[in-house]
C-alpha positions, 0 to 999 in steps of 0.5 A: 376532861379528857376521856378515852372511850371504848366501844367493843364491837365483838367479844366471843369467849367460849367456856372450856371445862376445868383442866382442859386445853382450849382448842383453836375453835374454843378461843375468842376474839375482841375487837374495838375502837378507842375514841377521844371525847371532847374538842379534838386537838389539832396536830402541831406542825413542827419546824425542821431546821436540821438536815433540811434536804433530807428531813424536810422532804415531807411535813412533820407533825407532833405525833404524840396524840393523833386523833382522826376526824371521826375521833378515833385515836391512833397508836393506842396500845391495847392489851389483855391482863392475866392471860394464861396459855393461848397462842404462842408469843411467836405469833407476834412475828419473827422480825422486829424492825424500827426504821428511820425514814425522812427523819421519822421513826417507823413505826411509832410504836413497836411491840417486841417480845422480851429478849428478842432482837430489834433491828434498827435501820437508817434509811436516810443516809445521814447521822442519826442516834438511838437514845432509849429512856427506860426505867427498868432496861438499861438506857443506851445512846448509840450513834448511827452514821450514814454508813451504819445501816443497821444496829441491833438492840435487845431489851430484857425487862417488861416496860414501855421504853421511849426512843429519841434522836438527840440530833433531830429532836422531834423524832420519838418512838416507843418500844413496848416490851411484852411477854405474851401476844395479846397486844395490839396498836390502834390504827388511824381509825382507832380500831384494834383486834385481839384474837386467839384468846383462851376462855376466861375473864380478863381486864383490858388495858389501854395506854396512850403516851399522853393520855395515860393508862386505863383499865376496863 
């Protein structure tokens, strides 16, 4: 059976009197690591048969589940449920960019606030297209030829939206549309960090595109 293991490395959530506004010093942090239990799956190398001169400049692998030698799972979305107040959603950043480099999306997971503009770049100089698959957001299918270096997209509903390129079928990414800043994506070692958390009791949500959803 596939199991996502969670190891909390630190958690400091200090109490604040009822009705008081938490100061920065009263806020806590949670750090952890998401690991894979069982036989570690080997990434499958993908065959590149389209636009080979550009796309085959590097090897491509199935990146839907990436597990390191130490069992850490990359590209897991970790978030807190039920957070009220705390830091501004602007702490996620002011610019949200998805690039297409050597026929791969960068990053694989993009956390973006609802109703914030996403810039979609084409760094390859060949024809790509952006095809989104959302259940709540309207799906779009936009051609991005070599001369159109930048597209703009806004998502107005909270959900996880898959992005694919119909021209290069191995290309896949996700927009994680959010309404608060307490989201993180695990690194290549499976590590994540959430900071500036107001005092309280929360559920930690863990999502991975193949392994599914879990709450702890």
